[in-house]
C-alpha positions, -999 to 999 in steps of 0.1 A, spaced: 28 62 -445 4 45 -421 10 55 -385 17 27 -361 -11 19 -337 -6 29 -301 11 4 -278 -12 -2 -248 16 -17 -227 39 12 -233 11 36 -224 2 18 -192 39 17 -181 42 54 -189 13 62 -167 25 38 -139 14 3 -131 15 -23 -104 22 -60 -107 8 -83 -81 33 -112 -80 28 -145 -63 62 -148 -48 75 -183 -43 95 -195 -13 132 -193 -18 141 -160 -36 141 -127 -18 116 -100 -26 144 -80 -42 153 -108 -65 116 -114 -76 112 -77 -82 144 -76 -103 132 -106 -124 99 -89 -131 118 -57 -141 140 -76 -165 111 -96 -180 93 -63 -188 124 -46 -199 118 -15 -178 147 5 -162 135 4 -126 110 -14 -103 103 -15 -66 83 -35 -41 62 -27 -11 60 -50 19 91 -72 20 85 -110 23 113 -131 38 128 -156 14 110 -185 30 76 -167 29 54 -169 -1 24 -149 -14 13 -115 -26 41 -91 -34 34 -56 -48 58 -44 -75 56 -8 -87 66 3 -122 72 38 -135 52 65 -117 36 38 -95 69 37 -75 57 69 -58 25 52 -47 42 23 -30 40 40 4 2 40 0 2 2 -4 20 0 30 -10 17 46 -32 -13 38 -35 -41 65 -22 -74 54 -37 -109 57 -15 -140 63 -21 -177 67 5 -192 89 14 -226 104 27 -225 140 43 -254 158 36 -251 195 59 -268 219 30 -285 237 -5 -296 227 -30 -270 240 -68 -275 243 -87 -256 215 -107 -235 240 -74 -222 254 -61 -215 219 -92 -195 210 -91 -176 243 -55 -166 241 -57 -157 204 -85 -133 212 -64 -115 237 -39 -106 210 -65 -87 189 -58 -50 192 -26 -30 197 5 -51 206 41 -43 213 67 -59 190 104 -60 186 117 -70 152 134 -104 151 172 -105 153 174 -114 116 153 -84 105 169 -58 83 154 -29 103 165 -14 136 153 -35 165 132 -9 183 100 -17 201 69 -6 182 32 -8 183 12 -27 157 -25 -35 155 -38 -71 151 -72 -68 135 -80 -105 135 -63 -136 148 -83 -167 143 -75 -204 147 -84 -222 115 -73 -258 122 -53 -278 148 -34 -310 145 -18 -318 178 7 -291 185 5 -276 150 -19 -247 146 -31 -229 114 -36 -192 119 -55 -166 100 -40 -131 108 -50 -96 96 -26 -70 109 -10 -36 102 17 -34 77 50 -39 95 37 -66 119 61 -94 124 41 -127 122 72 -147 133 73 -126 165 36 -130 169 39 -168 168 66 -168 194 45 -145 217 14 -166 212 34 -197 222 48 -180 253 13 -168 263 1 -204 261 28 -214 285 48 -239 263 64 -217 236 61 -220 199 76 -210 165 64 -202 130 68 -230 105 54 -216 73 38 -184 62 19 -170 32 6 -135 25 -29 -139 10 -41 -103 8 -31 -67 11 -61 -45 19 -88 -52 -6 -65 -70 -30 -60 -108 -25 -39 -136 -40 -65 -143 -67 -53 -111 -84 -16 -122 -83 4 -140 -110 34 -162 -109 67 -152 -126 61 -180 -152 27 -166 -161 43 -131 -164 69 -145 -187 42 -162 -208 23 -129 -211 55 -111 -222 60 -137 -249 24 -133 -261 29 -96 -263 60 -101 -285 38 -124 -307 13 -96 -312 -12 -101 -283 -8 -75 -256 -40 -83 -237 -28 -109 -212 1 -87 -201 -21 -56 -200 -45 -74 -177 -16 -80 -153 -5 -44 -152 -29 -28 -127 -33 10 -132 -24 32 -103 -60 43 -99 -68 10 -83 -47 19 -53 -54 56 -47 -91 52 -53 -92 31 -21 -85 63 -1 -110 91 5 -107 118 -21 -109 156 -20 -117 173 -53 -97 205 -58 -105 238 -75 -82 245 -104 -62 271 -86 -57 248 -55 -47 219 -78 -19 241 -93 -7 252 -58 -7 216 -45 12 204 -76 39 229 -66 41 216 -30 16 237 -11 -8 225 15 -45 227 10 -68 253 27 -105 250 30 -112 275 2 -94 253 -23 -119 224 -19 -145 218 -46 -161 186 -32 -158 159 -5 -172 127 -21 -166 105 10 -162 112 47 -129 108 64 -114 113 99 -87 135 112 -53 120 105 -65 100 75 -45 97 43 -65 114 15 -61 117 -23 -62 152 -37 -76 151 -72 -86 175 -100 -122 180 -111 -115 156 -140 -103 129 -116 -65 131 -120 -44 124 -89 -23 155 -79 -11 144 -45 -19 126 -13 -18 142 21 -28 139 58 -61 155 68 -58 178 98 -96 178 104 -125 155 102 -144 160 69 -175 172 89 -154 199 105 -136 213 74 -165 236 65 -159 256 97 -121 260 94 -112 296 87 -75 297 88 -45 274 80 -41 242 60 -68 215 62 -45 190 44 -7 190 47 23 166 45 15 162 8 33 139 -16 30 151 -52 26 127 -80 24 150 -111 49 171 -130 44 207 -116 53 221 -150 19 208 -162 2 231 -137 12 267 -143 11 288 -111 -23 305 -106 -17 322 -72 -8 357 -63 15 365 -34 -6 375 -5 -7 371 33 -42 357 29 -33 327 8 -43 302 35 -77 318 38 -84 320 0 -74 284 -5 -50 292 -34 -19 289 -13 16 294 -27 44 270 -17 69 282 8 98 303 -5 131 283 -10 
């Protein structure tokens, strides 16, 4: 009996995948995610970076193990193109001047209609450029931290210009290095699902982005085998467990902890600059880890010892 060929779609979903959906105006992010889930016939899906119903653009949908990586997507800055209606016509030089004053850290309070607690918070605006003007209507190009409220930014910009203003329309065009050119509409997704059913899985496979595309955007630390096992069981990482540092990183950076064969074990927060790690003698150099593998695949290799943080093996804390 001839063995059936492997199903590349099933394999990709088993490993975890991302869909980059071009969300239309109208439905909520939750509805779009549910439609994508049902089209693919998977039990669960989740999204990162909620878009309001009247906002369009790039929506990340995680499938399978990729759900665990959705918090990494939230660390990418996001780019928006927005139309703002000012309540008075303002000279272009004043627009450019005031817009430049918003670049950097800003205080924001979520709008009244927001689903999150209305607490004042700090977000960083990386770019705020005026693309076009048409009387009181202004087209903005904004790159900002995840969690920035562009609607609030539009109101604050109008207030700073002296006449007030509000956001008319908004589209998310990029998340970190991924832009709208990589996204697909729900109708295209449905077409790809139909093509798979007809025997051609390639269009759908191209839409299912592997999880490596996300975590490889972060600096990686290559682990020794013993440290990989310990981290898989929930331990922090000590200096002695590091095999290589392919890219530099700063203190407080989110880093990917990978095996020597390139498999993601966990992500964590670096307690030291990469240049300083070589001189650290005690304690964890990476902690606050989030594990992405099944610990049963990594049998314990450590021995109980008071010196685990020095050797780099590191057993997880006792329950």
